[in-house]
Legacy VTK file of the C-alpha trace (Angstrom):
# vtk DataFile Version 3.0
C-alpha trace
ASCII
DATASET POLYDATA
POINTS 75 float
7.013 -2.607 -10.900
4.658 -3.670 -7.898
4.357 -1.608 -4.667
3.148 -3.454 -1.573
3.560 -3.275 2.319
5.349 -6.024 4.369
4.234 -6.544 8.126
7.369 -7.370 10.588
6.915 -8.828 13.985
9.550 -10.247 15.788
11.171 -9.939 19.623
14.618 -8.662 19.486
17.281 -8.194 22.208
18.131 -4.766 23.537
20.156 -3.491 26.286
19.801 -6.716 27.894
15.935 -6.944 27.726
13.573 -8.414 25.144
11.596 -6.029 23.114
8.574 -6.876 20.891
8.728 -4.990 17.659
6.218 -4.567 15.005
6.135 -2.563 11.877
4.640 -2.035 8.647
7.129 -1.011 5.613
6.284 0.092 2.150
8.132 -2.049 -0.225
8.555 -2.472 -4.059
9.665 -4.968 -6.373
10.543 -5.073 -10.188
10.741 -7.790 -12.614
10.922 -11.567 -11.471
10.207 -10.821 -7.750
7.246 -8.474 -8.661
5.690 -11.416 -10.177
6.422 -13.612 -7.207
4.640 -11.086 -4.823
1.610 -10.591 -7.244
1.373 -14.358 -7.280
1.476 -15.018 -3.355
-1.637 -15.411 -0.918
-2.086 -12.388 0.873
-0.305 -12.851 4.457
2.085 -15.074 3.224
5.207 -15.467 5.377
8.502 -14.426 3.493
11.921 -13.220 3.531
13.046 -10.035 1.942
16.010 -8.668 1.059
17.176 -5.384 -0.605
17.816 -1.931 0.107
16.282 1.182 1.605
15.944 4.330 -0.756
13.759 7.518 -0.662
10.505 6.759 -2.470
11.295 9.534 -5.119
13.514 12.636 -5.573
10.562 14.709 -3.864
9.817 12.414 -1.217
12.272 11.437 1.789
9.849 8.408 2.660
11.911 5.319 2.961
10.967 2.336 0.531
12.612 -1.149 0.735
13.489 -2.196 -2.821
12.955 -5.932 -2.583
15.840 -7.422 -4.783
15.580 -10.849 -3.239
12.636 -12.823 -1.884
11.820 -16.154 -0.394
8.524 -17.451 0.676
8.554 -19.466 4.312
6.497 -22.666 3.878
4.703 -23.360 7.142
4.862 -19.957 8.933
LINES 1 76
75 0 1 2 3 4 5 6 7 8 9 10 11 12 13 14 15 16 17 18 19 20 21 22 23 24 25 26 27 28 29 30 31 32 33 34 35 36 37 38 39 40 41 42 43 44 45 46 47 48 49 50 51 52 53 54 55 56 57 58 59 60 61 62 63 64 65 66 67 68 69 70 71 72 73 74
């Protein structure tokens, strides 16, 4: 298991206007995905898919559980 952070920045449309979005998301990965992230360079661009869940039974903080990861070359 590997816990890491993903920095997200984009522009999204909302109510007919463009909005700049920036957020940092705590993520965790297991097995093959954890090995991929551990071997990646810091700041590597990626596309991650998975699901949101509470960090633990005692904590309601959301964590992205990464089940699919794709590194984006040239980004």
